[in-house]
ZAMARGU-4260 file (C-alpha; in steps of 0.2 Angstrom, whole numbers, plus 5000, padded with zeros to 4 digits):
<rodrens>
0) 4902/4961/5257 | 4917/4957/5246 | 4926/4941/5251 | 4943/4942/5260 | 4957/4934/5250
5) 4960/4916/5256 | 4974/4914/5268 | 4985/4903/5256 | 4984/4915/5242 | 5001/4920/5236
10) 5004/4938/5238 | 5005/4950/5223 | 5012/4966/5229 | 5007/4982/5221 | 5017/4990/5207
15) 5026/5001/5220 | 5030/4986/5231 | 5016/4989/5243 | 5005/4976/5251 | 4992/4966/5241
20) 4974/4972/5241 | 4963/4967/5256 | 4950/4958/5245 | 4947/4947/5230 | 4944/4958/5215
25) 4934/4953/5200 | 4941/4957/5182 | 4931/4956/5166 | 4944/4952/5153 | 4938/4954/5135
30) 4948/4947/5122 | 4948/4949/5103 | 4945/4934/5093 | 4959/4939/5080 | 4973/4926/5082
35) 4980/4915/5096 | 4993/4928/5100 | 4981/4939/5110 | 4975/4923/5119 | 4993/4917/5124
40) 4998/4934/5131 | 4981/4936/5140 | 4983/4919/5148 | 5000/4925/5156 | 4991/4941/5163
45) 4976/4930/5169 | 4988/4918/5177 | 4996/4931/5188 | 4979/4938/5193 | 4972/4921/5199
50) 4988/4917/5207 | 4985/4932/5218 | 4967/4926/5222 | 4957/4937/5210 | 4943/4931/5200
55) 4943/4933/5181 | 4929/4932/5169 | 4936/4930/5151 | 4924/4935/5137 | 4930/4930/5119
60) 4926/4920/5103 | 4942/4911/5105 | 4939/4892/5109 | 4937/4888/5127 | 4950/4874/5127
65) 4964/4887/5124 | 4961/4894/5142 | 4955/4878/5151 | 4971/4869/5145 | 4982/4882/5153
70) 4972/4889/5167 | 4964/4875/5178 | 4956/4886/5192 | 4939/4889/5198 | 4943/4907/5198
75) 4943/4908/5179 | 4926/4908/5170 | 4926/4908/5151 | 4911/4916/5142 | 4909/4914/5123
80) 4904/4930/5115 | 4908/4939/5098 | 4911/4957/5100 | 4923/4960/5086 | 4930/4951/5071
85) 4948/4956/5069 | 4954/4954/5051 | 4946/4942/5038 | 4960/4931/5031 | 4959/4921/5015
90) 4975/4912/5020 | 4989/4915/5033 | 4997/4928/5023 | 4983/4938/5016 | 4969/4949/5023
95) 4953/4954/5014 | 4951/4973/5019 | 4934/4975/5012 | 4927/4959/5020 | 4935/4963/5036
100) 4926/4980/5037 | 4910/4973/5031 | 4911/4959/5044 | 4915/4971/5058 | 4900/4981/5053
105) 4889/4966/5055 | 4897/4960/5071 | 4899/4977/5080 | 4890/4991/5072 | 4873/4984/5067
110) 4870/4976/5084 | 4879/4990/5094 | 4865/4996/5105 | 4861/4978/5110 | 4879/4975/5113
115) 4881/4990/5125 | 4865/4986/5134 | 4869/4967/5136 | 4887/4970/5142 | 4883/4984/5154
120) 4870/4973/5162 | 4882/4958/5162 | 4896/4968/5170 | 4884/4973/5184 | 4879/4955/5187
125) 4897/4949/5189 | 4901/4964/5200 | 4916/4968/5190 | 4929/4979/5198 | 4939/4983/5182
130) 4936/4979/5163 | 4951/4974/5154 | 4951/4974/5135 | 4964/4966/5122 | 4959/4976/5112
135) 4940/4975/5109 | 4934/4993/5106 | 4915/4993/5111 | 4918/4986/5129 | 4927/5002/5134
140) 4910/5011/5130 | 4900/4998/5138 | 4911/4999/5154 | 4908/5018/5154 | 4890/5015/5153
145) 4890/5003/5168 | 4901/5015/5178 | 4916/5004/5178 | 4934/5009/5174 | 4942/5000/5159
150) 4960/4997/5154 | 4966/4991/5137 | 4982/4981/5134 | 4990/4978/5117 | 5003/4983/5104
155) 4990/4990/5092 | 4972/4996/5091 | 4959/4992/5078 | 4957/5011/5073 | 4975/5011/5066
160) 4973/4994/5058 | 4956/4998/5050 | 4962/5015/5044 | 4973/5007/5031 | 4958/4995/5026
165) 4948/5010/5022 | 4961/5017/5011 | 4962/5001/5001 | 4944/4996/5001 | 4933/5012/5001
170) 4928/5026/5011 | 4910/5021/5014 | 4916/5012/5030 | 4926/5026/5037 | 4914/5029/5051
175) 4920/5013/5058 | 4937/5020/5062 | 4929/5036/5071 | 4918/5025/5081 | 4932/5013/5087
180) 4943/5028/5091 | 4928/5036/5101 | 4926/5019/5110 | 4944/5018/5115 | 4944/5036/5122
185) 4933/5029/5136 | 4947/5018/5142 | 4956/5025/5157 | 4974/5019/5152 | 4983/5009/5139
190) 4995/4996/5145 | 5006/4997/5129 | 5017/4982/5124 | 5034/4983/5114 | 5033/4984/5096
195) 5018/4996/5097 | 5009/5005/5083 | 5002/5023/5085 | 4987/5023/5096 | 4981/5041/5098
200) 4964/5037/5104 | 4970/5033/5122 | 4971/5046/5135 | 4985/5039/5145 | 4998/5026/5142
205) 5010/5015/5153 | 5023/5004/5145 | 5025/4986/5151 | 5038/4973/5146 | 5036/4959/5134
210) 5022/4947/5139 | 5030/4930/5136 | 5025/4912/5141 | 5038/4903/5152 | 5047/4887/5148
215) 5041/4870/5155 | 5054/4858/5148 | 5072/4859/5143 | 5079/4859/5125 | 5085/4841/5128
220) 5068/4835/5135 | 5059/4842/5120 | 5070/4834/5108 | 5070/4817/5117 | 5051/4818/5117
225) 5051/4821/5098 | 5064/4808/5094 | 5076/4822/5087 | 5095/4821/5090 | 5104/4835/5100
230) 5114/4840/5085 | 5101/4840/5072 | 5096/4856/5064 | 5078/4860/5068 | 5066/4874/5061
235) 5049/4877/5068 | 5036/4881/5055 | 5023/4893/5063 | 5010/4901/5053 | 4996/4901/5066
240) 4980/4891/5065 | 4974/4898/5048 | 4973/4883/5035 | 4983/4886/5020 | 4984/4870/5010
245) 5002/4872/5007 | 5010/4856/5001 | 5027/4855/5009 | 5041/4845/5001 | 5056/4836/5007
250) 5069/4845/4996 | 5064/4862/5003 | 5075/4859/5019 | 5094/4858/5019 | 5101/4841/5021
255) 5099/4833/5038 | 5086/4847/5044 | 5070/4843/5053 | 5054/4854/5052 | 5042/4854/5066
260) 5025/4860/5059 | 5012/4869/5070 | 4994/4869/5066 | 4994/4856/5053 | 4977/4848/5049
265) 4974/4830/5053 | 4973/4826/5034 | 4989/4835/5029 | 5002/4823/5023 | 5020/4828/5027
270) 5037/4822/5020 | 5048/4812/5031 | 5059/4826/5037 | 5043/4836/5043 | 5035/4832/5059
275) 5017/4836/5063 | 5016/4844/5081 | 5001/4839/5091 | 4987/4852/5093 | 4991/4854/5112
280) 5009/4856/5110 | 5016/4869/5121 | 5024/4880/5108 | 5037/4890/5118 | 5046/4874/5123
285) 5047/4869/5105 | 5053/4886/5100 | 5067/4886/5113 | 5072/4868/5107 | 5073/4874/5089
290) 5087/4882/5079 | 5076/4894/5070 | 5058/4898/5066 | 5049/4901/5049 | 5033/4910/5050
295) 5023/4926/5050 | 5026/4941/5061 | 5013/4943/5075 | 5015/4948/5093 | 5016/4930/5100
300) 5029/4924/5088 | 5039/4940/5089 | 5039/4942/5108 | 5044/4923/5111 | 5057/4923/5097
305) 5065/4939/5106 | 5064/4931/5123 | 5072/4914/5118 | 5084/4922/5106 | 5077/4911/5091
310) 5082/4917/5074 | 5066/4921/5065 | 5064/4919/5046 | 5048/4928/5042 | 5036/4930/5027
315) 5027/4947/5025 | 5008/4947/5026 | 4996/4959/5017 | 4987/4972/5027 | 4994/4968/5043
320) 4999/4986/5048 | 5006/4981/5065 | 5019/4970/5056 | 5032/4984/5052 | 5033/4989/5070
325) 5036/4972/5076 | 5048/4968/5062 | 5058/4984/5067 | 5059/4977/5084 | 5065/4960/5078
330) 5078/4968/5066 | 5085/4979/5080 | 5090/4964/5090 | 5097/4955/5075 | 5083/4942/5077
335) 5076/4941/5060 | 5078/4940/5041 | 5064/4941/5028 | 5060/4927/5015 | 5053/4933/4999
340) 5035/4926/4997 | 5040/4919/4980 | 5054/4909/4987 | 5043/4903/5001 | 5029/4897/4990
345) 5042/4889/4978 | 5051/4880/4992 | 5068/4890/4990 | 5071/4890/5008 | 5088/4884/5010
350) 5098/4900/5009 | 5087/4909/5021 | 5087/4895/5034 | 5106/4893/5033 | 5108/4912/5034
355) 5097/4912/5050 | 5110/4902/5059 | 5122/4916/5057 | 5111/4928/5066 | 5116/4933/5084
360) 5100/4938/5093 | 5104/4950/5107 | 5087/4955/5116 | 5091/4956/5134 | 5076/4966/5140
365) 5063/4961/5153 | 5051/4947/5149 | 5039/4948/5164 | 5026/4959/5156 | 5012/4947/5162
370) 5017/4950/5180 | 5019/4969/5178 | 5003/4970/5169 | 4993/4960/5182 | 5001/4971/5196
375) 4996/4987/5187 | 4978/4980/5184 | 4977/4976/5202 | 4982/4994/5207 | 4970/5002/5195
380) 4956/4991/5201 | 4958/4997/5219 | 4959/5015/5214 | 4977/5018/5214 | 4984/5031/5201
385) 4997/5022/5190 | 5012/5032/5184 | 5009/5036/5166 | 5020/5043/5152 | 5025/5060/5157
390) 5025/5066/5139 | 5008/5059/5136 | 5001/5074/5127 | 5016/5074/5115 | 5014/5055/5113
395) 4996/5057/5108 | 5000/5071/5095 | 5014/5061/5088 | 5003/5046/5086 | 4989/5056/5078
400) 5002/5063/5066 | 5008/5046/5061 | 4990/5040/5059 | 4987/5055/5047 | 5004/5051/5039
405) 4998/5034/5035 | 4982/5040/5027 | 4989/5054/5018 | 5003/5044/5010 | 5016/5057/5007
410) 5026/5057/4991 | 5035/5041/4987 | 5028/5032/5002 | 5017/5017/5005 | 5010/5011/5022
415) 5025/5013/5033 | 5033/5020/5049 | 5039/5038/5046 | 5058/5040/5049 | 5056/5051/5064
420) 5044/5041/5073 | 5052/5034/5089 | 5048/5018/5098 | 5055/5026/5114 | 5054/5018/5130
425) 5070/5013/5140 | 5060/5001/5151 | 5056/4989/5136 | 5072/4991/5127 | 5063/4997/5111
430) 5074/5008/5100 | 5071/5024/5090 | 5069/5022/5072 | 5084/5030/5064 | 5081/5047/5058
435) 5086/5050/5040 | 5093/5067/5042 | 5102/5075/5028 | 5121/5078/5031 | 5127/5096/5030
440) 5132/5103/5013 | 5123/5107/4998 | 5116/5095/4985 | 5128/5103/4972 | 5143/5098/4983
445) 5138/5080/4983 | 5137/5080/4964 | 5156/5082/4965 | 5157/5064/4971 | 5152/5058/4954
450) 5161/5061/4937 | 5147/5065/4925 | 5152/5056/4909 | 5137/5061/4899 | 5121/5072/4901
455) 5117/5088/4911 | 5109/5091/4928 | 5099/5105/4920 | 5098/5114/4936 | 5085/5101/4943
460) 5087/5101/4962 | 5078/5084/4964 | 5091/5076/4952 | 5105/5084/4963 | 5097/5077/4978
465) 5096/5060/4970 | 5114/5060/4966 | 5117/5065/4984 | 5108/5050/4990 | 5118/5039/4978
470) 5134/5047/4985 | 5128/5042/5003 | 5127/5024/4997 | 5143/5024/4989 | 5151/5032/5004
475) 5143/5019/5016 | 5157/5006/5012 | 5169/5019/5020 | 5158/5022/5035 | 5155/5005/5042
480) 5149/5013/5059 | 5134/5021/5051 | 5118/5011/5054 | 5107/5011/5039 | 5089/5007/5035
485) 5085/4990/5026 | 5082/4998/5009 | 5098/5008/5010 | 5108/4993/5016 | 5102/4983/5001
490) 5105/4998/4989 | 5123/5001/4996 | 5128/4984/4990 | 5118/4985/4974 | 5131/4993/4963
495) 5149/4991/4958 | 5155/5009/4962 | 5170/5007/4950 | 5159/5005/4935 | 5147/5017/4926
500) 5129/5020/4932 | 5115/5027/4921 | 5102/5038/4928 | 5086/5043/4920 | 5072/5054/4926
505) 5053/5055/4922 | 5040/5066/4930 | 5022/5063/4935 | 5008/5073/4926 | 4993/5084/4929
510) 4979/5080/4918 | 4973/5097/4913 | 4960/5091/4900 | 4956/5075/4891 | 4958/5062/4905
515) 4949/5045/4902 | 4945/5050/4884 | 4963/5046/4879 | 4958/5028/4876 | 4944/5034/4864
520) 4957/5044/4854 | 4954/5061/4861 | 4965/5076/4861 | 4972/5079/4878 | 4982/5093/4887
525) 4994/5087/4900 | 5006/5096/4911 | 5022/5087/4917 | 5024/5090/4936 | 5039/5095/4946
530) 5038/5079/4956 | 5048/5065/4947 | 5055/5047/4948 | 5073/5044/4946 | 5080/5027/4941
535) 5099/5022/4942 | 5104/5006/4933 | 5121/4997/4931 | 5124/4982/4919 | 5137/4969/4924
540) 5143/4952/4917 | 5134/4939/4927 | 5150/4932/4934 | 5154/4950/4941 | 5137/4954/4947
545) 5135/4958/4966 | 5122/4946/4972 | 5111/4946/4988 | 5114/4930/4998 | 5098/4921/4993
550) 5101/4925/4975 | 5119/4918/4977 | 5112/4902/4984 | 5099/4901/4969 | 5114/4903/4957
555) 5123/4889/4965 | 5108/4877/4961 | 5110/4881/4942 | 5123/4875/4930 | 5134/4890/4927
560) 5130/4909/4931 | 5114/4917/4923 | 5110/4935/4922 | 5099/4942/4936 | 5090/4958/4939
565) 5090/4965/4957 | 5079/4980/4961 | 5078/4991/4976 | 5064/5003/4978 | 5066/5018/4990
570) 5051/5024/5000 | 5045/5006/5005 | 5057/5002/5019 | 5049/4996/5035 | 5032/4995/5025
575) 5022/4980/5020 | 5029/4983/5002 | 5045/4974/5001 | 5059/4986/4997 | 5069/4974/4986
580) 5065/4962/4972 | 5076/4950/4962 | 5074/4937/4949 | 5084/4927/4936 | 5081/4934/4919
585) 5079/4916/4913 | 5062/4917/4922 | 5056/4928/4908 | 5060/4915/4895 | 5049/4900/4889
590) 5062/4890/4879 | 5069/4902/4866 | 5055/4914/4867 | 5049/4927/4880 | 5035/4921/4892
595) 5017/4927/4888 | 5011/4943/4896 | 4998/4933/4905 | 5011/4922/4913 | 5021/4937/4918
600) 5006/4945/4926 | 5003/4929/4936 | 5022/4929/4941 | 5021/4946/4949 | 5005/4943/4957
605) 5010/4928/4967 | 5018/4939/4980 | 5008/4955/4983 | 5022/4963/4993 | 5032/4963/4978
610) 5019/4966/4965 | 5026/4984/4963 | 5041/4976/4954 | 5030/4973/4938 | 5031/4991/4934
615) 5050/4990/4934 | 5055/4973/4929 | 5040/4972/4917 | 5049/4985/4906 | 5063/4971/4903
620) 5050/4959/4896 | 5042/4972/4885 | 5058/4976/4877 | 5062/4957/4875 | 5045/4954/4867
625) 5042/4969/4857 | 5059/4974/4851 | 5068/4957/4852 | 5081/4964/4864 | 5092/4950/4872
630) 5099/4954/4889 | 5114/4944/4892 | 5121/4955/4907 | 5114/4956/4924 | 5106/4972/4930
635) 5105/4982/4946 | 5091/4995/4947 | 5088/5008/4960 | 5071/5017/4960 | 5067/5033/4970
640) 5051/5042/4966 | 5044/5058/4973 | 5028/5056/4963 | 5015/5051/4976 | 5005/5035/4973
645) 4986/5034/4972 | 4984/5053/4969 | 4980/5052/4950 | 4996/5060/4945 | 5004/5045/4935
650) 5016/5038/4948 | 5016/5022/4939 | 5019/5030/4922 | 5034/5039/4929 | 5042/5023/4936
655) 5039/5014/4919 | 5046/5028/4909 | 5061/5032/4920 | 5065/5013/4921 | 5064/5010/4902
660) 5074/5026/4898 | 5088/5020/4910 | 5088/5003/4902 | 5089/5010/4885 | 5103/5021/4890
665) 5113/5007/4898 | 5111/4995/4883 | 5112/5008/4869 | 5095/5006/4863 | 5089/5020/4852
670) 5071/5022/4856 | 5061/5039/4853 | 5052/5046/4867 | 5035/5042/4858 | 5039/5024/4855
675) 5046/5022/4873 | 5029/5029/4879 | 5019/5016/4869 | 5030/5002/4875 | 5028/5008/4893
680) 5009/5008/4891 | 5011/4990/4886 | 5019/4987/4903 | 5004/4994/4912 | 4991/4986/4901
685) 4999/4968/4899 | 5011/4965/4913 | 5003/4975/4927 | 4986/4972/4920 | 4979/4990/4922
690) 4968/4996/4907 | 4976/5014/4906 | 4977/5024/4890 | 4993/5031/4884 | 4993/5050/4889
695) 5002/5047/4906 | 5017/5039/4898 | 5017/5051/4884 | 5017/5066/4895 | 5031/5058/4906
700) 5042/5054/4891 | 5038/5068/4879 | 5033/5083/4890 | 5042/5099/4892 | 5043/5111/4908
705) 5029/5124/4909 | 5021/5118/4893 | 5005/5108/4890 | 5008/5092/4879 | 4994/5093/4866
710) 4992/5075/4860 | 4979/5066/4849 | 4978/5048/4857 | 4977/5039/4840 | 4987/5031/4846
715) 4999/5044/4852 | 5002/5059/4840 | 5010/5074/4848 | 5001/5089/4840 | 5011/5103/4848
720) 5018/5109/4865 | 5007/5123/4870 | 5016/5137/4881 | 5005/5141/4896 | 5001/5160/4895
725) 5010/5170/4908 | 4993/5177/4916 | 4986/5159/4920 | 4992/5145/4931 | 4987/5127/4935
730) 4988/5118/4952 | 4984/5101/4957 | 4975/5097/4974 | 4975/5079/4981 | 4958/5074/4988
735) 4966/5060/4999 | 4955/5047/4991 | 4966/5034/4984 | 4965/5032/4965 | 4969/5016/4955
740) 4967/5013/4936 | 4967/4995/4941 | 4951/4998/4951 | 4934/4991/4946 | 4926/5008/4942
745) 4939/5013/4929 | 4939/4996/4921 | 4920/4995/4920 | 4918/5013/4913 | 4931/5009/4899
750) 4921/4993/4895 | 4905/5003/4894 | 4914/5015/4882 | 4919/5001/4871 | 4902/4994/4871
755) 4895/5010/4866 | 4907/5011/4851 | 4903/4994/4846 | 4884/4998/4846 | 4887/5014/4836
760) 4897/5005/4823 | 4884/4991/4822 | 4870/5004/4820 | 4880/5013/4806 | 4884/4997/4797
765) 4865/4993/4797 | 4861/5009/4790 | 4874/5008/4776 | 4868/4991/4772 | 4850/4997/4771
770) 4856/5011/4759 | 4863/4999/4747 | 4847/4989/4745 | 4836/4990/4729 | 4824/5002/4738
775) 4839/5012/4745 | 4832/5029/4738 | 4816/5028/4749 | 4824/5022/4764 | 4839/5034/4762
780) 4826/5048/4762 | 4819/5041/4778 | 4836/5040/4786 | 4840/5058/4781 | 4823/5064/4789
785) 4829/5055/4806 | 4846/5063/4805 | 4854/5046/4799 | 4864/5051/4784 | 4878/5040/4789
790) 4895/5041/4781 | 4903/5023/4779 | 4918/5029/4790 | 4907/5028/4805 | 4904/5010/4802
795) 4923/5007/4803 | 4926/5020/4816 | 4942/5015/4826 | 4941/5030/4839 | 4925/5035/4847
800) 4931/5053/4848 | 4931/5054/4829 | 4912/5055/4830 | 4907/5074/4832 | 4894/5078/4845
805) 4881/5083/4833 | 4882/5066/4823 | 4881/5057/4840 | 4865/5067/4845 | 4857/5066/4827
810) 4860/5048/4823 | 4864/5037/4839 | 4861/5045/4856 | 4843/5039/4858 | 4848/5021/4854
815) 4862/5019/4867 | 4855/5011/4883 | 4859/5018/4900 | 4865/5001/4906 | 4866/4983/4899
820) 4871/4967/4906 | 4887/4959/4900 | 4878/4943/4895 | 4865/4953/4885 | 4879/4963/4876
825) 4889/4947/4872 | 4874/4938/4865 | 4869/4953/4854 | 4886/4960/4849 | 4899/4946/4852
830) 4913/4957/4859 | 4918/4975/4863 | 4935/4974/4854 | 4945/4980/4868 | 4961/4970/4871
835) 4964/4975/4889 | 4947/4973/4897 | 4936/4958/4899 | 4917/4958/4900 | 4909/4950/4915
840) 4893/4942/4909 | 4885/4943/4926 | 4889/4962/4928 | 4878/4977/4923 | 4888/4991/4914
845) 4883/5009/4912 | 4885/5013/4893 | 4876/5029/4889 | 4887/5041/4900 | 4903/5032/4896
850) 4900/5033/4878 | 4894/5051/4878 | 4909/5057/4888 | 4924/5055/4876 | 4913/5062/4862
855) 4910/5078/4871 | 4927/5079/4880 | 4936/5079/4864 | 4926/5094/4858 | 4929/5102/4875
860) 4948/5100/4874 | 4949/5107/4856 | 4939/5122/4862 | 4950/5124/4877 | 4966/5123/4867
865) 4959/5136/4855 | 4954/5148/4870 | 4972/5147/4877 | 4977/5159/4863 | 4963/5171/4865
870) 4964/5188/4873 | 4970/5190/4891 | 4953/5193/4899 | 4942/5186/4914 | 4930/5180/4900
875) 4944/5169/4893 | 4948/5162/4910 | 4929/5160/4914 | 4927/5150/4898 | 4941/5139/4901
880) 4935/5136/4919 | 4918/5132/4912 | 4925/5118/4901 | 4934/5111/4916 | 4918/5111/4926
885) 4908/5102/4912 | 4922/5089/4911 | 4921/5086/4930 | 4902/5083/4930 | 4904/5072/4915
890) 4916/5061/4925 | 4903/5060/4939 | 4889/5055/4927 | 4901/5040/4922 | 4902/5035/4940
895) 4920/5041/4942 | 4918/5055/4954 | 4921/5055/4973 | 4916/5065/4988 | 4933/5072/4990
900) 4935/5078/4973 | 4918/5085/4973 | 4921/5095/4989 | 4937/5102/4981 | 4928/5108/4965
905) 4914/5115/4976 | 4927/5125/4986 | 4934/5132/4970 | 4917/5137/4964 | 4913/5145/4981
910) 4929/5155/4980 | 4925/5161/4962 | 4907/5166/4966 | 4912/5175/4982 | 4925/5185/4973
915) 4913/5189/4959 | 4900/5195/4971 | 4912/5206/4981 | 4922/5215/4967 | 4918/5206/4951
920) 4935/5199/4948 | 4939/5181/4954 | 4956/5174/4955 | 4951/5155/4952 | 4940/5150/4938
925) 4938/5132/4937 | 4942/5114/4942 | 4940/5096/4937 | 4944/5079/4943 | 4959/5072/4934
930) 4966/5056/4926 | 4956/5040/4930 | 4944/5048/4942 | 4937/5039/4958 | 4947/5050/4969
935) 4965/5056/4966 | 4968/5075/4962 | 4959/5089/4954 | 4966/5102/4943 | 4962/5120/4946
940) 4964/5135/4934 | 4967/5153/4940 | 4976/5169/4938 | 4995/5168/4940 | 4995/5180/4955
945) 4998/5180/4974 | 4980/5181/4977 | 4976/5165/4968 | 4990/5156/4979 | 4982/5163/4995
950) 4965/5156/4989 | 4973/5139/4985 | 4980/5139/5003 | 4963/5143/5010 | 4955/5129/5000
955) 4968/5117/5008 | 4964/5123/5025 | 4945/5122/5023 | 4946/5105/5016 | 4957/5099/5031
960) 4944/5107/5043 | 4930/5097/5034 | 4939/5081/5032 | 4954/5080/5043 | 4965/5078/5028
965) 4977/5091/5021 | 4978/5090/5002 | 4995/5089/4994 | 4998/5103/4982 | 5006/5101/4965
970) 5013/5117/4959 | 5027/5118/4946 | 5033/5109/4931 | 5049/5100/4925 | 5055/5092/4908
975) 5050/5074/4902 | 5062/5060/4901 | 5065/5063/4883 | 5070/5081/4886 | 5081/5076/4901
980) 5090/5062/4892 | 5101/5052/4904 | 5116/5054/4915 | 5131/5042/4914 | 5141/5044/4930
985) 5155/5036/4939 | 5159/5037/4958 | 5175/5047/4962 | 5183/5037/4976 | 5190/5048/4990
990) 5208/5050/4990 | 5217/5041/5005 | 5223/5053/5018 | 5242/5057/5018 | 5251/5049/5033
</rodrens>
């Protein structure tokens, strides 16, 4: 028989105000081990449950003292168990996505059957009435197996968080996300906290207010205990319990300020104006006694900063996908500002802390989420139906779309909250993210807001839309009531609208043939895409440059004004990629010379959320170093790209080319499109650190609409612009698998190719040397018999593609190893003579396939180009398609294929073969992986007819049915940056109305 509640137990009425339950309930509360924020909110819920006389068993990997210090009651039992791992962090700001997935696999996937059996038995043993999870996935399934209802509580779920890790770290762990979502689906209801992420796996949702710990001491009492004067300015330093090893310095704080440090190690030494807080310090009291907080955004810090109206200076974290939603909540209530990680690590804190004092936090919503959640749990445990979101079906669909949006990465976007996604919920005071709805009126009409002093729109609708966007920024100063996104707010004060602005445009590219053979000197055929990047730039004298507040403060610390560069990147607002970047141009100088490329690479890598700026600001350093350009003026740069990232269509090249083109226009630099492309390749190779060839930049700079750029990459010689015959068409289809030329596969294949070239050159040198000896005649005859009549040019060969396939097969193929270790190669050959890659002695490299690929690819591309002018027949298209198929499988042999691109190519083949069997006349004829491979997009060739377009649409639908991902279609072409030129524009200030 269940025990009755003790007579002196405080009553906790049900959520509808009814009487308390007639018996003591048993709650099994599972808590993730990821961060203390989950523990602190769980404690508040548990506190109300035990206050009502219920028994709570907490199962977690969080240290027991966290609970026993707060909850001294015989009704609380803490059981140490590890059922998930959260995120693996290398420091308080950085997550290792792959390590997180692998640890979860070992923690929850490998022992899954044992976990389910053990937990179901334990739940039965403690006679649990309800299982509560924050937000451990597997226990929802264990509860279902035990016949016990389960409830989750949280602002995020691990399927959403890990989905991004899979995008970043590889799809071989994707089954983890599906399993987690399936586990959550067994949960009866989700108690959803403010600042929530999309959580489509849950069947039902009820929103609860902020869960916040109450205060125990007054501001005066806390300051008295710490020996701090009432009028002293205090910042609390709160980055959780993750050790970082940061060395804090006295001069980082404004004069007279005190910093209270949470989580400092016993051995950490602090300056005199920093105070180390004890491990058992009650943080809410200290927060309420402080003037602002410096830390990372998590649920615990965000909720308590909101509740106690504490200005929050935050530093972004990598791969914390819940952060944008919490950050959005903080920003809505004027509760936070962002500190750039570079300034945080270098101690440039003062302008941020002083600015924080000007904030006026205004959160006035309820903070009794712990009590509300406990009442709801009590009601569910006794079988009461809780009122859920009446739009729950729409909510699940919306959440599912957002999750797909995250994985799909629409053009120009990184991990972010879509503009239309609403954090609706009047009860919790969350606000809808503002919709970026275009105003009425045509794009052409908005161009009238600018006087075009130079250049031509060329009928490009995307350029018209970009000018329309600029027009909205310029007009914002006249529409103060209009609330804007963070990136648009930054951009609206970027330019002096009375001065000229220069605009450049550069498209992405579709790799029709050639691909990774570019760095081996191959002929390539590239098509500039319709999607493009626009860059607007303005130069100003440093004394007249508009500066963001922290940049102003940095200038005050220097003697006199110095030129700066300020950059805003559209498409990254509310994401974990910072939308702004700024630096003093003097940071690019080492004395009277530009800094080294290696030093620049380290500079941009120190803040991953701003690493993207290397593609933009890196162009400045390249111009300084390679052309000796001196930049005495400041620069304001706005980047807006519609070329999707990670799809293998040269998003990075389009940014580099558009940026350098705009800078060249603004500074009157006369750089030919070819030379500009070569300079932009240096940006990617030396500043970004990606070992790409030059075809991407060449296509973006030198391409023309609806023509294939035929280029010999030795290093970059445009052979001709080949008009695409009217009867054929090329499409691009994105596989949804993120591609990166900075990835390990691309780099290792390039190393293998250069190893093979070095082996061939050494073999050729040996034979030439033998031929010159005294018995050369006899040995030469022997060499000829073995197909080794070697011209001396092969011993000094610069480009592997200059070796014909028959020479490779006759003289070298059999001596090239399949694989070789880096150490063995270095011992025998010394170096591979590639300036942009480094051999790892401990790694094994594939050599034969990467060596063979460019030799045969160059022959395939030359044949492809010749066939383009052949007669218009199905045989012509079939031959072109066959060359593309051969290229695709050669990529796979190199290790640069992927499941997604293979599936798309197979679907094209199925279409082709089906039509051949039906009526003998297919519409699609071939397909291949593009660019650097390992995901990204495929290029498809077919007839230029309606039937082909219908089959492309069918392939998209079939791919979606098989994978859940709708491929992005690339269809159309546009001019390169050289053909576009540049625009020089000036804002036409609206006339004042007549009184």
